Backbone as CSV, one residue per row, in Angstrom:
resi,resn,N_x,N_y,N_z,CA_x,CA_y,CA_z,C_x,C_y,C_z
1,MET,-9.622,17.115,-11.794,-9.955,15.953,-10.998,-9.597,14.691,-11.775
2,GLU,-8.915,13.758,-11.130,-8.465,12.531,-11.763,-9.597,11.508,-11.837
3,VAL,-9.742,10.875,-12.981,-10.740,9.833,-13.164,-10.085,8.488,-12.874
4,ILE,-10.733,7.682,-12.043,-10.201,6.376,-11.678,-10.781,5.326,-12.615
5,ASP,-9.914,4.560,-13.251,-10.332,3.506,-14.162,-10.568,2.232,-13.356
6,ARG,-11.834,1.845,-13.248,-12.186,0.655,-12.482,-12.694,-0.439,-13.414
7,LYS,-12.363,-1.671,-13.064,-12.866,-2.813,-13.809,-14.235,-3.235,-13.278
8,ARG,-14.514,-2.900,-12.037,-15.785,-3.216,-11.384,-15.914,-2.333,-10.156
9,GLU,-17.042,-2.421,-9.469,-17.261,-1.624,-8.267,-16.346,-2.110,-7.137
10,PRO,-15.898,-1.213,-6.300,-15.073,-1.608,-5.154,-15.873,-2.480,-4.176
11,TYR,-15.170,-3.235,-3.388,-15.793,-4.107,-2.381,-16.008,-3.319,-1.089
12,ALA,-16.910,-2.367,-1.119,-17.131,-1.468,0.018,-17.576,-2.218,1.276
13,LYS,-18.455,-3.186,1.122,-18.953,-3.916,2.297,-17.819,-4.698,2.969
14,PHE,-16.958,-5.316,2.155,-15.838,-6.063,2.736,-14.823,-5.109,3.352
15,LYS,-14.602,-3.968,2.720,-13.689,-2.982,3.293,-14.191,-2.521,4.660
16,ARG,-15.513,-2.383,4.795,-16.102,-2.009,6.089,-15.871,-3.120,7.120
17,LEU,-15.986,-4.378,6.694,-15.720,-5.509,7.591,-14.273,-5.464,8.084
18,LEU,-13.346,-5.174,7.192,-11.943,-5.039,7.591,-11.792,-3.938,8.635
19,PHE,-12.390,-2.786,8.369,-12.319,-1.653,9.287,-12.901,-2.019,10.651
20,ASP,-14.076,-2.649,10.642,-14.740,-3.021,11.893,-13.931,-4.029,12.712
21,ASN,-13.099,-4.817,12.032,-12.265,-5.813,12.705,-10.834,-5.331,12.905
22,ASN,-10.613,-4.033,12.659,-9.306,-3.415,12.869,-8.186,-4.116,12.088
23,ILE,-8.509,-4.484,10.833,-7.526,-5.109,9.950,-7.349,-4.206,8.736
24,ASN,-6.111,-3.793,8.510,-5.861,-2.931,7.352,-5.460,-3.779,6.143
25,GLN,-5.323,-3.127,5.016,-5.009,-3.847,3.785,-3.649,-4.537,3.859
26,ARG,-2.707,-3.929,4.537,-1.386,-4.558,4.668,-1.463,-5.857,5.476
27,GLU,-2.260,-5.849,6.526,-2.434,-7.061,7.336,-3.131,-8.144,6.524
28,LEU,-4.166,-7.774,5.793,-4.857,-8.753,4.945,-3.892,-9.321,3.914
29,ALA,-3.105,-8.466,3.289,-2.130,-8.916,2.291,-1.145,-9.906,2.909
30,LYS,-0.679,-9.610,4.097,0.260,-10.504,4.791,-0.379,-11.866,5.033
31,ARG,-1.615,-11.879,5.496,-2.308,-13.143,5.781,-2.604,-13.938,4.513
32,LEU,-2.808,-13.225,3.400,-3.072,-13.899,2.132,-1.789,-14.309,1.419
33,GLY,-0.664,-13.764,1.865,0.602,-14.032,1.185,0.706,-13.281,-0.126
34,LYS,0.066,-12.116,-0.191,0.049,-11.291,-1.400,0.661,-9.934,-1.079
35,SER,0.880,-9.145,-2.110,1.405,-7.795,-1.891,0.276,-6.852,-1.492
36,HIS,0.648,-5.782,-0.817,-0.328,-4.755,-0.455,-0.953,-4.159,-1.710
37,SER,-0.143,-3.960,-2.743,-0.617,-3.390,-3.999,-1.706,-4.265,-4.627
38,TYR,-1.506,-5.572,-4.616,-2.495,-6.508,-5.165,-3.813,-6.392,-4.404
39,VAL,-3.750,-6.442,-3.088,-4.962,-6.369,-2.269,-5.673,-5.038,-2.484
40,ASN,-4.926,-3.954,-2.523,-5.518,-2.641,-2.749,-6.232,-2.589,-4.099
41,SER,-5.613,-3.113,-5.134,-6.217,-3.112,-6.469,-7.503,-3.929,-6.506
42,VAL,-7.492,-5.091,-5.871,-8.693,-5.934,-5.848,-9.803,-5.231,-5.079
43,LEU,-9.499,-4.740,-3.890,-10.527,-4.124,-3.053,-11.126,-2.867,-3.679
44,ASN,-10.335,-2.152,-4.451,-10.813,-0.898,-5.026,-11.314,-1.030,-6.458
45,GLY,-11.417,-2.268,-6.943,-12.011,-2.505,-8.254,-11.122,-2.211,-9.430
46,ARG,-9.831,-2.057,-9.193,-8.907,-1.726,-10.285,-8.116,-2.926,-10.773
47,GLY,-8.097,-3.989,-10.003,-7.307,-5.158,-10.371,-8.182,-6.359,-10.648
48,GLY,-7.597,-7.520,-10.519,-8.322,-8.755,-10.757,-9.255,-9.090,-9.608
49,GLN,-9.423,-10.362,-9.396,-10.279,-10.873,-8.332,-9.422,-11.674,-7.356
50,PHE,-9.943,-11.879,-6.167,-9.288,-12.793,-5.240,-9.401,-14.215,-5.791
51,SER,-8.409,-15.040,-5.498,-8.420,-16.437,-5.936,-9.236,-17.281,-4.956
52,ARG,-9.487,-18.513,-5.324,-10.194,-19.432,-4.420,-9.412,-19.603,-3.124
53,ALA,-8.102,-19.681,-3.237,-7.262,-19.816,-2.044,-7.389,-18.578,-1.158
54,ASP,-7.452,-17.399,-1.769,-7.640,-16.159,-1.012,-8.972,-16.192,-0.274
55,PHE,-10.024,-16.608,-0.998,-11.345,-16.671,-0.369,-11.361,-17.672,0.787
56,ALA,-10.641,-18.776,0.653,-10.580,-19.761,1.738,-9.980,-19.133,2.997
57,VAL,-8.929,-18.344,2.837,-8.306,-17.661,3.978,-9.274,-16.634,4.568
58,ILE,-9.944,-15.875,3.707,-10.888,-14.853,4.164,-12.034,-15.489,4.940
59,ILE,-12.549,-16.620,4.445,-13.625,-17.328,5.150,-13.167,-17.749,6.537
60,CYS,-11.972,-18.292,6.632,-11.438,-18.717,7.941,-11.200,-17.535,8.875
61,MET,-10.747,-16.437,8.323,-10.454,-15.254,9.141,-11.708,-14.653,9.758
62,PHE,-12.764,-14.551,8.953,-13.935,-13.781,9.376,-15.198,-14.605,9.611
63,ARG,-15.163,-15.885,9.223,-16.357,-16.739,9.365,-17.557,-16.103,8.669
64,ILE,-17.372,-15.777,7.397,-18.413,-15.105,6.625,-18.852,-15.967,5.450
65,GLU,-19.995,-15.621,4.898,-20.458,-16.185,3.628,-19.930,-15.259,2.529
66,ILE,-19.116,-15.772,1.663,-18.464,-14.953,0.646,-19.470,-14.176,-0.198
67,HIS,-20.582,-14.794,-0.560,-21.536,-14.123,-1.449,-22.155,-12.867,-0.809
68,GLU,-22.033,-12.725,0.493,-22.561,-11.534,1.149,-21.643,-10.310,0.981
69,TYR,-20.398,-10.557,0.623,-19.412,-9.469,0.559,-18.815,-9.263,-0.823
70,PHE,-18.931,-10.273,-1.699,-18.289,-10.182,-3.011,-19.276,-10.488,-4.112
């Protein structure tokens, strides 16, 4: 069994929000102007963090309070 090296816990609650709104990681990446690989790494806790600009787009997309999901 492969061990996954994570920098932090995955964003499970936000991933559920994406699923509930029928938005996949590729669509989110397109809207953020980022690669699918980058978004996947951030969401799964293997990469860095979203930038302030990314969060601004996410807030506009979903009308959410960031601290509830990240």
